[in-house]
C-alpha positions as CSV (number, residue, x, y, z in Angstrom):
1,M,19.6,23.5,-12.4
2,S,20.0,23.2,-15.5
3,L,19.2,20.0,-18.2
4,G,23.0,19.1,-18.4
5,E,23.1,18.8,-14.4
6,R,20.1,16.8,-14.6
7,V,20.8,13.7,-16.9
8,K,24.2,13.6,-15.2
9,K,23.2,13.0,-11.6
10,A,19.6,11.7,-12.7
11,W,19.8,8.2,-11.2
12,N,17.6,5.1,-12.1
13,A,16.8,2.0,-10.1
14,F,17.3,-0.5,-13.6
15,L,19.5,1.4,-15.4
16,N,22.1,1.6,-12.0
17,R,22.2,-1.9,-11.0
18,D,25.8,-3.4,-10.5
19,P,26.3,-4.8,-12.7
20,P,24.5,-2.8,-15.1
21,N,21.8,-4.4,-17.7
22,E,21.8,-7.8,-15.3
23,T,19.4,-9.8,-13.1
24,R,21.9,-11.2,-11.4
25,Y,22.2,-9.2,-7.4
26,V,25.5,-9.2,-5.5
27,D,25.1,-11.1,-1.9
28,I,23.2,-8.4,0.2
29,G,22.1,-11.2,2.6
30,T,19.7,-13.6,3.8
31,N,16.1,-13.7,1.7
32,Y,13.0,-14.7,3.0
33,S,9.6,-15.3,1.3
34,Y,7.7,-13.7,4.2
35,R,8.7,-10.5,6.6
36,P,10.9,-12.3,9.2
37,D,10.4,-9.7,11.9
38,R,6.5,-9.7,11.8
39,P,4.9,-11.1,15.6
40,R,3.7,-14.8,15.1
41,F,1.0,-15.3,18.1
42,T,1.9,-18.9,19.6
43,R,-0.3,-21.4,21.7
44,G,-3.1,-21.7,18.9
45,N,-4.2,-17.8,19.8
46,E,-3.7,-17.5,15.4
47,K,-6.7,-20.0,15.3
48,S,-9.3,-18.5,17.6
49,I,-11.2,-15.3,17.8
50,V,-8.8,-14.0,20.6
51,T,-6.7,-12.4,17.2
52,A,-9.7,-9.9,16.3
53,V,-9.5,-8.6,19.7
54,Y,-5.8,-7.9,19.7
55,N,-5.4,-6.7,16.6
56,R,-8.6,-4.3,17.8
57,I,-6.7,-3.1,21.2
58,A,-3.2,-2.8,19.2
59,L,-4.3,-0.7,16.5
60,D,-6.2,1.4,18.7
61,V,-3.4,2.0,21.5
62,S,-0.9,2.5,18.0
63,A,-3.5,5.4,17.2
64,I,-2.6,7.5,20.4
65,D,0.9,9.9,19.7
66,V,3.5,9.1,22.3
67,K,6.5,11.7,22.5
68,H,9.4,12.9,24.3
69,V,8.5,15.8,25.7
70,Q,10.0,18.7,27.7
71,Q,7.7,19.9,30.9
72,D,7.4,22.9,33.0
73,E,7.2,22.7,36.7
74,N,3.7,21.2,37.6
75,D,4.3,18.5,34.9
76,R,2.8,20.9,31.9
77,F,3.4,19.8,28.0
78,L,5.5,22.6,27.0
79,S,6.9,21.7,23.7
80,V,8.4,18.3,22.2
81,V,11.5,17.3,22.6
82,D,14.2,17.1,19.3
83,S,16.1,13.4,20.4
84,G,17.0,10.4,18.8
85,L,14.1,9.0,21.5
86,N,11.5,10.8,20.1
87,K,12.1,10.0,16.3
88,C,11.6,6.3,17.5
89,L,8.3,7.0,18.8
90,T,7.0,9.3,16.2
91,L,8.6,8.5,13.0
92,E,11.1,5.3,12.7
93,A,12.0,2.9,15.0
94,N,14.1,1.0,13.2
95,V,14.9,0.1,9.8
96,D,11.9,-1.9,9.1
97,Q,9.1,-0.4,11.6
98,T,7.6,3.0,12.0
99,G,7.0,4.4,15.7
100,T,2.6,3.4,15.2
101,A,4.4,0.1,14.1
102,L,6.4,-0.2,16.6
103,M,3.8,0.8,19.2
104,Q,0.7,-1.9,17.3
105,D,4.2,-4.9,17.7
106,I,4.2,-4.1,21.9
107,V,0.9,-4.4,22.6
108,M,0.4,-7.5,20.2
109,S,3.8,-9.0,21.4
110,M,2.3,-8.3,25.3
111,L,-1.0,-9.7,25.2
112,D,-0.1,-12.8,23.6
113,E,3.0,-13.4,26.0
114,G,1.9,-12.0,28.8
115,C,5.2,-10.0,29.5
116,V,7.4,-7.8,26.5
117,A,10.3,-6.2,26.0
118,I,11.5,-2.7,24.6
119,V,15.0,-3.7,23.3
120,P,17.2,-0.2,22.8
121,V,19.2,-1.8,20.1
122,D,21.5,1.6,18.7
123,T,22.4,3.6,21.7
124,S,24.5,7.2,21.2
125,C,27.1,5.3,23.6
126,N,27.3,2.1,25.6
127,P,24.5,2.0,28.2
128,N,26.5,-0.3,30.6
129,E,29.3,2.4,30.7
130,N,27.3,5.6,30.2
131,G,23.9,5.9,31.9
132,S,23.2,9.0,29.8
133,F,23.0,7.7,26.5
134,D,20.0,8.5,23.4
135,I,17.8,5.9,21.8
136,L,18.3,5.8,17.7
137,S,16.4,2.6,17.4
138,L,14.1,-0.3,19.5
139,R,12.7,-3.0,18.7
140,T,10.3,-5.8,20.6
141,G,12.1,-8.7,21.9
142,K,10.4,-12.2,23.5
143,I,11.3,-12.6,27.3
144,L,13.2,-16.6,27.6
145,E,14.6,-16.3,30.6
146,W,14.6,-14.1,34.0
147,Y,17.9,-13.8,36.0
148,P,18.4,-11.0,38.8
149,K,19.6,-8.0,37.2
150,H,19.4,-9.4,33.8
151,I,17.4,-11.4,31.2
152,K,17.6,-13.1,27.8
153,V,16.2,-11.7,25.0
154,R,15.5,-13.0,21.7
155,V,15.8,-9.8,19.6
156,Y,15.2,-9.5,15.1
157,D,18.8,-8.3,14.1
158,E,18.3,-6.4,11.3
159,N,22.3,-7.2,10.4
160,T,21.5,-11.1,9.7
161,S,18.1,-10.9,9.3
162,Q,17.7,-13.6,12.0
163,K,16.4,-13.2,15.5
164,E,18.9,-14.2,18.5
165,D,19.2,-14.3,22.0
166,I,21.1,-12.1,23.8
167,I,20.8,-11.2,27.9
168,I,21.0,-7.3,28.4
169,A,20.8,-5.6,31.6
170,K,16.9,-4.9,33.2
171,K,17.8,-1.6,33.3
172,N,19.0,-1.1,30.0
173,V,15.5,-2.7,28.8
174,G,12.1,-1.7,29.3
175,I,9.3,-4.4,30.6
176,V,6.4,-4.3,30.4
177,E,3.5,-6.7,31.7
178,N,0.3,-7.0,30.8
179,P,-2.0,-4.6,32.6
180,L,-4.6,-7.6,32.0
181,Y,-2.9,-10.6,32.6
182,A,-4.9,-12.0,35.2
183,V,-7.7,-12.2,32.2
184,I,-6.0,-12.8,29.3
185,N,-2.9,-14.7,29.6
186,E,-2.9,-17.1,33.2
187,P,-3.3,-20.8,32.5
188,N,-7.5,-20.7,33.9
189,S,-8.2,-17.0,32.3
190,T,-11.2,-16.3,31.2
191,L,-9.5,-16.2,27.8
192,Q,-7.8,-18.9,28.0
193,R,-10.6,-20.8,29.0
194,L,-12.3,-19.7,25.7
195,I,-9.5,-20.8,23.6
196,R,-9.5,-24.7,24.9
197,K,-13.5,-24.7,24.3
198,L,-12.7,-23.3,20.6
199,N,-9.8,-25.4,20.0
200,I,-12.9,-28.5,20.7
201,L,-15.2,-27.4,18.6
202,D,-12.5,-27.1,16.0
203,A,-11.8,-30.3,16.2
204,I,-15.3,-31.6,16.4
205,D,-15.8,-29.8,13.2
206,E,-12.4,-31.8,11.4
207,Q,-13.9,-34.6,12.5
208,S,-17.6,-34.2,10.6
209,G,-15.8,-33.2,7.5
210,A,-12.8,-35.5,7.0
211,G,-15.2,-37.8,5.2
212,K,-15.6,-40.9,7.9
213,L,-19.1,-42.8,7.5
214,D,-18.8,-44.0,11.4
215,L,-21.0,-47.0,10.6
216,I,-21.5,-50.4,12.9
217,I,-21.9,-53.7,10.8
218,Q,-23.7,-56.3,12.7
219,L,-23.0,-60.0,11.0
220,P,-25.2,-62.6,11.4
221,Y,-22.9,-64.6,12.9
222,V,-21.4,-64.3,16.5
223,I,-17.8,-63.4,16.0
224,K,-15.7,-65.0,18.9
225,T,-13.3,-67.2,16.6
226,E,-10.1,-66.0,15.0
227,A,-11.3,-67.0,11.9
228,R,-14.6,-65.5,12.1
229,K,-12.5,-62.2,12.7
230,K,-11.0,-62.4,9.7
231,Q,-14.3,-62.8,7.8
232,A,-15.5,-60.0,9.5
233,E,-12.4,-57.9,9.0
234,T,-12.5,-59.8,5.0
235,R,-16.1,-58.4,4.8
236,R,-15.5,-54.6,6.3
237,Q,-12.5,-54.7,3.6
238,D,-15.0,-55.2,1.1
239,I,-17.3,-52.9,2.1
240,E,-15.4,-50.1,2.2
241,S,-13.6,-50.9,-1.5
242,Q,-17.0,-51.0,-3.2
243,L,-17.7,-47.2,-1.1
244,A,-14.0,-46.1,-2.2
245,G,-14.8,-47.7,-6.2
246,S,-18.4,-46.4,-6.7
247,K,-19.0,-42.9,-8.2
248,Y,-21.5,-41.9,-5.8
249,G,-20.5,-44.0,-2.9
250,I,-23.0,-46.3,-3.0
251,A,-22.0,-50.3,-1.9
252,Y,-24.5,-53.9,-1.2
253,T,-25.0,-55.5,2.4
254,D,-25.8,-58.8,2.9
255,G,-30.0,-58.6,3.9
256,T,-29.4,-60.3,7.0
257,E,-26.9,-57.7,7.7
258,R,-27.8,-54.5,9.5
259,I,-25.6,-51.1,9.6
260,T,-25.8,-48.4,12.3
261,Q,-24.4,-45.2,11.2
262,L,-23.0,-43.1,14.6
263,N,-22.0,-39.5,13.1
264,R,-25.3,-37.9,13.9
265,S,-25.4,-35.2,15.5
266,V,-25.4,-35.2,18.8
267,D,-26.4,-31.9,21.1
268,N,-24.4,-30.4,24.0
269,N,-23.8,-27.1,25.7
270,L,-20.5,-25.7,23.8
271,M,-21.5,-23.1,21.5
272,S,-23.6,-22.1,24.6
273,Q,-20.2,-22.7,26.5
274,I,-18.6,-20.2,24.3
275,E,-21.1,-18.2,24.0
276,Y,-20.9,-17.8,27.2
277,L,-17.6,-17.4,27.9
278,T,-17.1,-14.6,24.5
279,S,-19.5,-12.6,26.7
280,M,-17.6,-12.6,30.0
281,L,-14.1,-12.0,28.5
282,Y,-15.9,-9.2,26.2
283,S,-17.5,-7.7,29.9
284,Q,-13.7,-7.8,31.5
285,L,-12.1,-6.5,28.9
286,G,-14.7,-3.5,28.3
287,I,-14.8,-4.4,24.8
288,S,-18.6,-5.2,22.8
289,Q,-19.3,-6.7,19.6
290,S,-20.4,-3.0,18.5
291,I,-16.3,-1.7,19.0
292,L,-15.5,-4.4,16.9
293,D,-17.7,-4.1,14.0
294,G,-17.0,0.1,14.3
295,T,-21.5,0.7,15.5
296,A,-20.2,1.9,19.3
297,D,-21.3,5.2,20.4
298,E,-19.5,7.9,22.3
299,K,-20.2,6.3,25.6
300,A,-19.3,2.8,24.7
301,M,-16.3,4.3,23.0
302,L,-15.2,6.4,26.1
303,N,-15.4,3.1,28.9
304,Y,-13.4,0.9,26.2
305,Q,-10.7,3.9,26.5
306,K,-10.5,4.4,29.7
307,R,-11.2,0.0,31.2
308,T,-9.0,-1.8,28.1
309,I,-6.9,1.1,26.2
310,K,-5.9,3.9,28.8
311,P,-4.3,1.0,30.8
312,I,-2.0,-0.3,28.2
313,I,-0.5,3.0,26.9
314,S,0.0,3.2,30.4
315,A,2.3,0.8,31.5
316,I,4.0,1.2,28.1
317,V,5.3,5.2,29.2
318,D,5.5,4.5,32.3
319,E,8.3,1.4,31.8
320,M,9.4,4.0,29.1
321,K,9.8,6.6,31.3
322,R,11.0,4.6,34.2
323,K,14.1,2.8,32.1
324,F,14.2,5.4,28.9
325,I,14.4,8.7,30.9
326,T,17.6,9.7,33.3
327,K,17.6,11.2,36.8
328,T,19.4,14.6,34.8
329,S,16.3,14.2,32.3
330,R,14.1,14.1,35.0
331,S,15.2,16.8,36.6
332,Q,15.4,18.9,34.3
333,H,11.7,18.3,33.5
334,K,12.4,15.8,30.6
335,S,9.8,13.2,30.4
336,I,7.2,11.0,28.1
337,A,4.1,11.5,27.5
338,F,0.8,9.7,25.9
339,F,-2.1,12.0,23.9
340,I,-5.3,10.7,23.4
341,D,-7.1,13.1,20.8
342,P,-10.7,14.1,22.6
343,F,-12.5,14.9,19.6
344,E,-12.2,11.6,18.0
345,L,-15.5,10.6,19.0
346,V,-17.4,14.3,18.6
347,S,-19.7,14.8,15.6
348,A,-18.9,18.0,13.3
349,N,-22.3,20.0,15.8
350,E,-20.4,19.6,18.4
351,I,-17.0,20.3,17.8
352,S,-18.7,23.6,16.6
353,E,-20.6,24.3,19.9
354,M,-17.1,22.9,21.5
355,A,-14.7,25.4,19.7
356,D,-17.0,28.3,20.4
357,K,-17.4,27.1,24.3
358,F,-13.2,26.7,24.2
359,T,-12.5,29.7,22.1
360,R,-14.9,32.2,24.3
361,N,-13.6,31.1,27.8
362,E,-10.1,31.8,26.6
363,I,-8.8,27.8,26.8
364,M,-7.9,27.4,22.8
365,T,-7.2,29.4,20.3
366,S,-8.2,29.6,16.6
367,N,-5.6,27.8,14.7
368,E,-5.9,25.5,17.5
369,I,-9.4,24.3,16.8
370,R,-8.8,24.7,12.9
371,Q,-5.5,22.1,13.6
372,I,-7.9,20.2,14.9
373,I,-10.4,20.1,12.4
374,G,-8.1,19.5,9.8
375,L,-7.6,23.4,8.3
376,K,-4.4,25.1,7.3
377,P,-3.6,27.6,10.0
378,S,-4.9,31.3,9.4
379,T,-2.0,33.9,8.9
380,D,-4.0,36.3,11.2
381,P,-2.6,37.3,14.3
382,K,-5.8,37.9,16.4
383,A,-6.1,33.8,15.6
384,D,-3.5,33.1,17.9
385,E,-4.3,35.3,20.6
386,L,-6.2,33.3,23.4
387,R,-9.2,35.7,23.9
388,N,-13.3,36.1,24.0
389,K,-14.0,37.1,20.1
390,N,-17.2,37.9,21.0
391,L,-16.4,40.7,22.9
392,S,-15.2,43.8,22.1
393,E,-11.3,44.1,21.2
394,P,-9.7,46.9,24.4
395,K,-8.6,50.1,22.5
396,A,-4.7,50.5,22.9
397,E,-4.2,52.3,25.6
398,S,-1.8,55.0,24.8
399,D,0.5,57.1,26.5
400,E,-0.5,58.4,30.4
401,D,0.0,62.4,29.1
402,S,-2.0,61.6,26.1
403,K,-5.4,60.8,28.5
404,A,-4.5,63.2,31.7
405,Q,-4.7,66.6,30.8
406,N,-0.8,67.7,30.2
407,P,0.3,69.9,33.8
408,M,0.7,72.9,32.1
409,E,-3.2,73.1,30.8
410,E,-4.3,72.5,34.6
411,I,-1.9,75.5,35.5
412,Q,-3.1,78.2,32.7
413,N,-7.1,76.8,33.6
414,G,-6.2,77.6,37.1
């Protein structure tokens, strides 16, 4: 491109405003000071430690690759299908979210509400009229009401920047229930009991830090008549005004009056109950403190992936496969699959040993190993061959006549 064409076609976000050189903008819709489509916790979950647990699980699930794939007759992975659904899962789910952000949104909403809807917002044709359609955008929705074959869902509309309620057929929307519902979302589950205990602890902390003295003043006379009650109320207000007006909070009392302070620390078993419920919740979820702080070993992480991550991602993928893949596509061996990287928890020394075993036993090629460890594929054609490099390469067989003796020579020799 020449210099003149570059100057003619160049565009600048500040100079090419409409109207130019002004800070006034045209009406482009409703604006917010915070992101309106962001999921927000309910029932007090945002005020407890469960937010960290939800976020950790959602991050680990969203790190798993989910793709629209083509399989063979034995349900083995062959290739990735280039479709709008695969674009939503891997690249861009909607104008606001990537595929990874959508998966994290799905998991966090599912853990918080117990059940979440995966709503196809933009499709290639009307799903109610044509069962074969391609999905162009996906969003999560909160299920408000249940009907026999429909549900009412609250979904964010990117055109109006508002969350709107729509009724949609169950066959056209993915409905994912939390596989850990009995542990997390049941009213008397371990997590809900822990949240109630934490709320009680927060209330006690607020009371202790509210600045109240909690005093009982024993006056030197009996308070039974209205006159004595008014006199006692006047004395109480006098002490309050002394404390409020004093620089260091000092007040004086009569020598016959006695003051008893009530806000002394009272021993209870609330903290021990919280610790017990926390440990029980971690054990039921297959999670531990070492997983949250990143110090877990390989066995702990494998147990966490098997008991917590895999059931959640399997529930999501199975529901997508059931609702978003038609019978015709399933007959053509198309499906939705997730891929967990088995080398995430492996050290460099173990990777070298595994690479040798995989290539020696003709399980993976050299370029596939290089891709796992983050290296560019080699241009050598041998790097794509599935063979044992420790064995000598077999020589190419020549023509049969070159190995066997020429028949005419055999006759002459004979």
